[in-house]
N, CA, C and O atoms as CSV, one atom per row, in Angstrom:
chain,resi,resn,atom,element,x,y,z
A,1,MET,N,N,33.467,65.360,34.078
A,1,MET,CA,C,34.649,66.122,34.388
A,1,MET,C,C,34.291,67.178,35.426
A,1,MET,O,O,33.379,67.983,35.238
A,2,SER,N,N,35.028,67.150,36.514
A,2,SER,CA,C,34.811,68.164,37.535
A,2,SER,C,C,36.079,68.318,38.360
A,2,SER,O,O,36.984,67.485,38.316
A,3,TYR,N,N,36.112,69.403,39.108
A,3,TYR,CA,C,37.237,69.633,39.993
A,3,TYR,C,C,36.771,70.405,41.208
A,3,TYR,O,O,35.729,71.060,41.197
A,4,LYS,N,N,37.579,70.309,42.265
A,4,LYS,CA,C,37.317,71.121,43.447
A,4,LYS,C,C,38.658,71.502,44.059
A,4,LYS,O,O,39.646,70.772,43.970
A,5,TYR,N,N,38.652,72.663,44.678
A,5,TYR,CA,C,39.850,73.155,45.342
A,5,TYR,C,C,39.867,72.617,46.764
A,5,TYR,O,O,38.865,72.683,47.477
A,6,LEU,N,N,41.017,72.083,47.171
A,6,LEU,CA,C,41.178,71.553,48.513
A,6,LEU,C,C,41.911,72.571,49.370
A,6,LEU,O,O,42.709,73.360,48.864
A,7,GLU,N,N,41.643,72.553,50.648
A,7,GLU,CA,C,42.264,73.529,51.554
A,7,GLU,C,C,43.750,73.261,51.731
A,7,GLU,O,O,44.187,72.121,51.888
A,8,HIS,N,N,44.510,74.348,51.700
A,8,HIS,CA,C,45.941,74.299,51.975
A,8,HIS,C,C,46.367,75.697,52.378
A,8,HIS,O,O,45.827,76.684,51.878
A,9,ASN,N,N,47.334,75.785,53.278
A,9,ASN,CA,C,47.748,77.093,53.798
A,9,ASN,C,C,48.520,77.939,52.800
A,9,ASN,O,O,48.353,79.159,52.779
A,10,THR,N,N,49.355,77.333,51.980
A,10,THR,CA,C,50.247,78.132,51.133
A,10,THR,C,C,50.119,77.854,49.648
A,10,THR,O,O,50.520,78.694,48.842
A,11,ASP,N,N,49.587,76.730,49.257
A,11,ASP,CA,C,49.484,76.370,47.841
A,11,ASP,C,C,48.027,76.142,47.466
A,11,ASP,O,O,47.122,76.215,48.296
A,12,ILE,N,N,47.842,75.866,46.199
A,12,ILE,CA,C,46.513,75.488,45.713
A,12,ILE,C,C,46.554,74.003,45.392
A,12,ILE,O,O,47.367,73.554,44.584
A,13,PHE,N,N,45.675,73.249,46.029
A,13,PHE,CA,C,45.532,71.831,45.723
A,13,PHE,C,C,44.206,71.657,45.008
A,13,PHE,O,O,43.179,72.181,45.439
A,14,ILE,N,N,44.240,70.914,43.911
A,14,ILE,CA,C,43.041,70.719,43.106
A,14,ILE,C,C,42.813,69.230,42.943
A,14,ILE,O,O,43.718,68.488,42.561
A,15,GLU,N,N,41.596,68.801,43.235
A,15,GLU,CA,C,41.215,67.410,43.003
A,15,GLU,C,C,40.401,67.358,41.718
A,15,GLU,O,O,39.397,68.057,41.580
A,16,VAL,N,N,40.839,66.529,40.782
A,16,VAL,CA,C,40.200,66.430,39.476
A,16,VAL,C,C,39.566,65.057,39.329
A,16,VAL,O,O,40.171,64.045,39.682
A,17,MET,N,N,38.343,65.028,38.805
A,17,MET,CA,C,37.645,63.791,38.512
A,17,MET,C,C,37.294,63.768,37.028
A,17,MET,O,O,36.663,64.693,36.517
A,18,ALA,N,N,37.704,62.711,36.347
A,18,ALA,CA,C,37.431,62.592,34.916
A,18,ALA,C,C,37.411,61.119,34.521
A,18,ALA,O,O,37.961,60.270,35.222
A,19,LEU,N,N,36.779,60.831,33.403
A,19,LEU,CA,C,36.666,59.448,32.939
A,19,LEU,C,C,37.875,58.981,32.137
A,19,LEU,O,O,38.187,57.790,32.112
A,20,THR,N,N,38.559,59.924,31.479
A,20,THR,CA,C,39.710,59.557,30.662
A,20,THR,C,C,40.908,60.413,31.046
A,20,THR,O,O,40.764,61.444,31.704
A,21,LEU,N,N,42.074,59.982,30.636
A,21,LEU,CA,C,43.294,60.731,30.912
A,21,LEU,C,C,43.251,62.102,30.252
A,21,LEU,O,O,43.632,63.099,30.865
A,22,GLU,N,N,42.789,62.158,29.009
A,22,GLU,CA,C,42.690,63.440,28.310
A,22,GLU,C,C,41.752,64.391,29.033
A,22,GLU,O,O,42.055,65.574,29.185
A,23,GLN,N,N,40.609,63.875,29.480
A,23,GLN,CA,C,39.665,64.710,30.219
A,23,GLN,C,C,40.273,65.199,31.529
A,23,GLN,O,O,40.021,66.330,31.943
A,24,ALA,N,N,41.069,64.361,32.182
A,24,ALA,CA,C,41.730,64.763,33.429
A,24,ALA,C,C,42.712,65.902,33.178
A,24,ALA,O,O,42.786,66.837,33.975
A,25,PHE,N,N,43.461,65.838,32.089
A,25,PHE,CA,C,44.408,66.899,31.754
A,25,PHE,C,C,43.682,68.187,31.385
A,25,PHE,O,O,44.119,69.272,31.768
A,26,ILE,N,N,42.587,68.083,30.653
A,26,ILE,CA,C,41.813,69.267,30.280
A,26,ILE,C,C,41.184,69.901,31.526
A,26,ILE,O,O,41.236,71.119,31.695
A,27,THR,N,N,40.599,69.088,32.386
A,27,THR,CA,C,39.986,69.594,33.605
A,27,THR,C,C,41.029,70.229,34.510
A,27,THR,O,O,40.767,71.260,35.130
A,28,SER,N,N,42.207,69.627,34.592
A,28,SER,CA,C,43.307,70.211,35.366
A,28,SER,C,C,43.702,71.567,34.800
A,28,SER,O,O,43.988,72.504,35.545
A,29,ALA,N,N,43.714,71.660,33.488
A,29,ALA,CA,C,44.048,72.936,32.850
A,29,ALA,C,C,43.015,73.997,33.201
A,29,ALA,O,O,43.374,75.113,33.577
A,30,TYR,N,N,41.733,73.658,33.081
A,30,TYR,CA,C,40.683,74.630,33.396
A,30,TYR,C,C,40.750,75.067,34.859
A,30,TYR,O,O,40.601,76.252,35.157
A,31,ALA,N,N,40.972,74.128,35.765
A,31,ALA,CA,C,41.059,74.467,37.186
A,31,ALA,C,C,42.243,75.389,37.448
A,31,ALA,O,O,42.134,76.330,38.234
A,32,THR,N,N,43.354,75.131,36.808
A,32,THR,CA,C,44.542,75.968,36.978
A,32,THR,C,C,44.323,77.350,36.399
A,32,THR,O,O,44.663,78.352,37.028
A,33,ILE,N,N,43.758,77.411,35.203
A,33,ILE,CA,C,43.488,78.694,34.548
A,33,ILE,C,C,42.528,79.531,35.393
A,33,ILE,O,O,42.698,80.744,35.517
A,34,GLU,N,N,41.519,78.876,35.973
A,34,GLU,CA,C,40.524,79.596,36.780
A,34,GLU,C,C,41.138,80.225,38.025
A,34,GLU,O,O,40.541,81.136,38.598
A,35,THR,N,N,42.304,79.773,38.461
A,35,THR,CA,C,42.956,80.414,39.599
A,35,THR,C,C,43.562,81.758,39.205
A,35,THR,O,O,43.852,82.589,40.065
A,36,MET,N,N,43.754,81.971,37.894
A,36,MET,CA,C,44.383,83.203,37.411
A,36,MET,C,C,43.401,84.158,36.752
A,36,MET,O,O,43.590,85.373,36.818
A,37,LEU,N,N,42.354,83.633,36.115
A,37,LEU,CA,C,41.401,84.488,35.406
A,37,LEU,C,C,40.086,83.757,35.223
A,37,LEU,O,O,40.008,82.542,35.403
A,38,ASN,N,N,39.061,84.501,34.866
A,38,ASN,CA,C,37.765,83.917,34.566
A,38,ASN,C,C,37.732,83.611,33.070
A,38,ASN,O,O,37.476,84.495,32.253
A,39,ARG,N,N,37.992,82.365,32.724
A,39,ARG,CA,C,38.110,81.999,31.312
A,39,ARG,C,C,36.777,82.102,30.571
A,39,ARG,O,O,36.762,82.117,29.341
A,40,HIS,N,N,35.668,82.171,31.292
A,40,HIS,CA,C,34.354,82.251,30.651
A,40,HIS,C,C,34.087,83.619,30.024
A,40,HIS,O,O,33.194,83.738,29.186
A,41,VAL,N,N,34.829,84.642,30.405
A,41,VAL,CA,C,34.650,85.965,29.813
A,41,VAL,C,C,35.691,86.247,28.724
A,41,VAL,O,O,35.720,87.336,28.151
A,42,VAL,N,N,36.536,85.266,28.449
A,42,VAL,CA,C,37.571,85.413,27.426
A,42,VAL,C,C,37.012,84.963,26.089
A,42,VAL,O,O,36.376,83.913,25.997
A,43,GLU,N,N,37.248,85.753,25.057
A,43,GLU,CA,C,36.808,85.393,23.710
A,43,GLU,C,C,37.893,84.577,23.011
A,43,GLU,O,O,39.086,84.816,23.203
A,44,SER,N,N,37.465,83.613,22.200
A,44,SER,CA,C,38.417,82.828,21.413
A,44,SER,C,C,38.768,83.605,20.152
A,44,SER,O,O,37.945,83.738,19.247
A,45,LYS,N,N,39.999,84.118,20.097
A,45,LYS,CA,C,40.442,84.880,18.933
A,45,LYS,C,C,41.671,84.267,18.292
A,45,LYS,O,O,41.821,84.306,17.071
A,46,THR,N,N,42.544,83.706,19.096
A,46,THR,CA,C,43.810,83.176,18.614
A,46,THR,C,C,43.995,81.765,19.155
A,46,THR,O,O,43.594,81.454,20.277
A,47,GLN,N,N,44.608,80.925,18.339
A,47,GLN,CA,C,44.870,79.554,18.751
A,47,GLN,C,C,46.371,79.342,18.879
A,47,GLN,O,O,47.143,79.811,18.043
A,48,LYS,N,N,46.782,78.641,19.919
A,48,LYS,CA,C,48.190,78.296,20.098
A,48,LYS,C,C,48.300,76.797,20.284
A,48,LYS,O,O,47.409,76.158,20.842
A,49,THR,N,N,49.408,76.243,19.809
A,49,THR,CA,C,49.687,74.824,19.969
A,49,THR,C,C,50.906,74.661,20.863
A,49,THR,O,O,51.949,75.275,20.632
A,50,LEU,N,N,50.763,73.834,21.877
A,50,LEU,CA,C,51.865,73.547,22.781
A,50,LEU,C,C,52.261,72.084,22.622
A,50,LEU,O,O,51.415,71.220,22.392
A,51,CYS,N,N,53.540,71.824,22.747
A,51,CYS,CA,C,54.041,70.456,22.734
A,51,CYS,C,C,54.828,70.263,24.027
A,51,CYS,O,O,55.842,70.923,24.252
A,52,VAL,N,N,54.352,69.359,24.867
A,52,VAL,CA,C,54.938,69.156,26.187
A,52,VAL,C,C,55.260,67.680,26.349
A,52,VAL,O,O,54.515,66.816,25.887
A,53,GLY,N,N,56.361,67.403,27.000
A,53,GLY,CA,C,56.754,66.023,27.256
A,53,GLY,C,C,57.054,65.790,28.714
A,53,GLY,O,O,57.095,66.729,29.509
A,54,GLY,N,N,57.264,64.538,29.064
A,54,GLY,CA,C,57.620,64.161,30.426
A,54,GLY,C,C,58.017,62.704,30.463
A,54,GLY,O,O,57.625,61.921,29.598
A,55,ILE,N,N,58.799,62.339,31.469
A,55,ILE,CA,C,59.262,60.947,31.547
A,55,ILE,C,C,58.188,60.015,32.103
A,55,ILE,O,O,58.281,58.798,31.944
A,56,ASP,N,N,57.167,60.580,32.753
A,56,ASP,CA,C,56.034,59.805,33.248
A,56,ASP,C,C,54.811,60.729,33.276
A,56,ASP,O,O,54.920,61.914,32.961
A,57,LEU,N,N,53.656,60.189,33.650
A,57,LEU,CA,C,52.428,60.990,33.637
A,57,LEU,C,C,52.478,62.145,34.629
A,57,LEU,O,O,51.946,63.220,34.355
A,58,GLN,N,N,53.108,61.932,35.771
A,58,GLN,CA,C,53.205,63.004,36.759
A,58,GLN,C,C,54.008,64.177,36.210
A,58,GLN,O,O,53.603,65.330,36.358
A,59,GLU,N,N,55.128,63.896,35.584
A,59,GLU,CA,C,55.937,64.977,35.009
A,59,GLU,C,C,55.237,65.604,33.812
A,59,GLU,O,O,55.328,66.814,33.605
A,60,LEU,N,N,54.544,64.798,33.028
A,60,LEU,CA,C,53.796,65.330,31.890
A,60,LEU,C,C,52.728,66.307,32.357
A,60,LEU,O,O,52.584,67.387,31.784
A,61,LEU,N,N,51.976,65.940,33.391
A,61,LEU,CA,C,50.944,66.835,33.923
A,61,LEU,C,C,51.572,68.112,34.468
A,61,LEU,O,O,51.076,69.207,34.204
A,62,TYR,N,N,52.643,67.986,35.215
A,62,TYR,CA,C,53.328,69.158,35.768
A,62,TYR,C,C,53.786,70.089,34.642
A,62,TYR,O,O,53.538,71.293,34.691
A,63,ASN,N,N,54.450,69.533,33.638
A,63,ASN,CA,C,54.948,70.348,32.522
A,63,ASN,C,C,53.808,70.989,31.741
A,63,ASN,O,O,53.928,72.132,31.301
A,64,TRP,N,N,52.713,70.274,31.566
A,64,TRP,CA,C,51.528,70.785,30.873
A,64,TRP,C,C,50.965,72.007,31.598
A,64,TRP,O,O,50.731,73.048,30.984
A,65,LEU,N,N,50.752,71.873,32.902
A,65,LEU,CA,C,50.195,72.977,33.677
A,65,LEU,C,C,51.174,74.141,33.765
A,65,LEU,O,O,50.766,75.302,33.725
A,66,GLU,N,N,52.455,73.837,33.885
A,66,GLU,CA,C,53.462,74.892,33.932
A,66,GLU,C,C,53.477,75.706,32.637
A,66,GLU,O,O,53.595,76.930,32.678
A,67,GLU,N,N,53.359,75.042,31.502
A,67,GLU,CA,C,53.308,75.746,30.210
A,67,GLU,C,C,52.097,76.660,30.128
A,67,GLU,O,O,52.196,77.778,29.622
A,68,LEU,N,N,50.956,76.194,30.621
A,68,LEU,CA,C,49.754,77.027,30.600
A,68,LEU,C,C,49.913,78.255,31.492
A,68,LEU,O,O,49.488,79.352,31.130
A,69,ILE,N,N,50.524,78.064,32.653
A,69,ILE,CA,C,50.760,79.186,33.564
A,69,ILE,C,C,51.713,80.189,32.935
A,69,ILE,O,O,51.463,81.394,32.973
A,70,ILE,N,N,52.801,79.699,32.359
A,70,ILE,CA,C,53.775,80.583,31.707
A,70,ILE,C,C,53.126,81.332,30.552
A,70,ILE,O,O,53.345,82.533,30.391
A,71,LEU,N,N,52.335,80.638,29.752
A,71,LEU,CA,C,51.648,81.268,28.630
A,71,LEU,C,C,50.709,82.376,29.114
A,71,LEU,O,O,50.617,83.435,28.493
A,72,THR,N,N,50.028,82.128,30.205
A,72,THR,CA,C,49.092,83.113,30.746
A,72,THR,C,C,49.818,84.312,31.341
A,72,THR,O,O,49.473,85.457,31.049
A,73,ILE,N,N,50.816,84.054,32.171
A,73,ILE,CA,C,51.488,85.137,32.889
A,73,ILE,C,C,52.486,85.881,32.010
A,73,ILE,O,O,52.460,87.110,31.944
A,74,THR,N,N,53.357,85.148,31.342
A,74,THR,CA,C,54.442,85.774,30.585
A,74,THR,C,C,53.966,86.382,29.270
A,74,THR,O,O,54.341,87.503,28.924
A,75,ASP,N,N,53.136,85.635,28.539
A,75,ASP,CA,C,52.674,86.097,27.232
A,75,ASP,C,C,51.343,86.836,27.295
A,75,ASP,O,O,50.842,87.296,26.269
A,76,CYS,N,N,50.762,86.954,28.493
A,76,CYS,CA,C,49.445,87.592,28.658
A,76,CYS,C,C,48.405,86.978,27.726
A,76,CYS,O,O,47.562,87.679,27.167
A,77,PHE,N,N,48.478,85.675,27.572
A,77,PHE,CA,C,47.549,84.943,26.708
A,77,PHE,C,C,46.452,84.357,27.582
A,77,PHE,O,O,46.693,83.416,28.339
A,78,ALA,N,N,45.253,84.907,27.482
A,78,ALA,CA,C,44.123,84.435,28.272
A,78,ALA,C,C,43.514,83.214,27.586
A,78,ALA,O,O,43.098,83.282,26.429
A,79,ILE,N,N,43.469,82.124,28.297
A,79,ILE,CA,C,43.031,80.849,27.716
A,79,ILE,C,C,41.545,80.642,27.985
A,79,ILE,O,O,41.083,80.704,29.124
A,80,HIS,N,N,40.821,80.399,26.919
A,80,HIS,CA,C,39.376,80.161,27.019
A,80,HIS,C,C,39.046,78.677,26.892
A,80,HIS,O,O,38.252,78.142,27.665
A,81,ARG,N,N,39.654,78.023,25.923
A,81,ARG,CA,C,39.320,76.621,25.643
A,81,ARG,C,C,40.599,75.830,25.443
A,81,ARG,O,O,41.584,76.339,24.908
A,82,VAL,N,N,40.571,74.570,25.884
A,82,VAL,CA,C,41.748,73.706,25.812
A,82,VAL,C,C,41.352,72.384,25.174
A,82,VAL,O,O,40.289,71.836,25.470
A,83,SER,N,N,42.194,71.883,24.317
A,83,SER,CA,C,42.049,70.505,23.830
A,83,SER,C,C,43.429,69.869,23.924
A,83,SER,O,O,44.447,70.561,23.934
A,84,ILE,N,N,43.448,68.546,23.992
A,84,ILE,CA,C,44.722,67.865,24.199
A,84,ILE,C,C,44.713,66.518,23.487
A,84,ILE,O,O,43.678,65.871,23.323
A,85,LYS,N,N,45.905,66.131,23.076
A,85,LYS,CA,C,46.101,64.811,22.471
A,85,LYS,C,C,47.348,64.217,23.118
A,85,LYS,O,O,48.457,64.712,22.917
A,86,ILE,N,N,47.159,63.161,23.889
A,86,ILE,CA,C,48.277,62.506,24.564
A,86,ILE,C,C,48.699,61.311,23.716
A,86,ILE,O,O,47.899,60.421,23.429
A,87,ILE,N,N,49.967,61.307,23.323
A,87,ILE,CA,C,50.457,60.193,22.508
A,87,ILE,C,C,51.602,59.474,23.204
A,87,ILE,O,O,52.142,58.507,22.667
């Protein structure tokens, strides 16, 4: 699992490499979170469960990342670790 930021003038583009779909979603989450905070200095104190849906994988990924961003910005919830179950 790895990611790299690609050059863009106005947005952040992230290329994710992973062996499984779940790993790709987790890596995408970490890359997105790292644009807002250093998750390595965050302590794990509270756990939250999110339920996200989408009509296809592209919408599911978008909704997943959007929920993480909203949770971070709106609720001031600093995310340290992510796990996911895609059903």
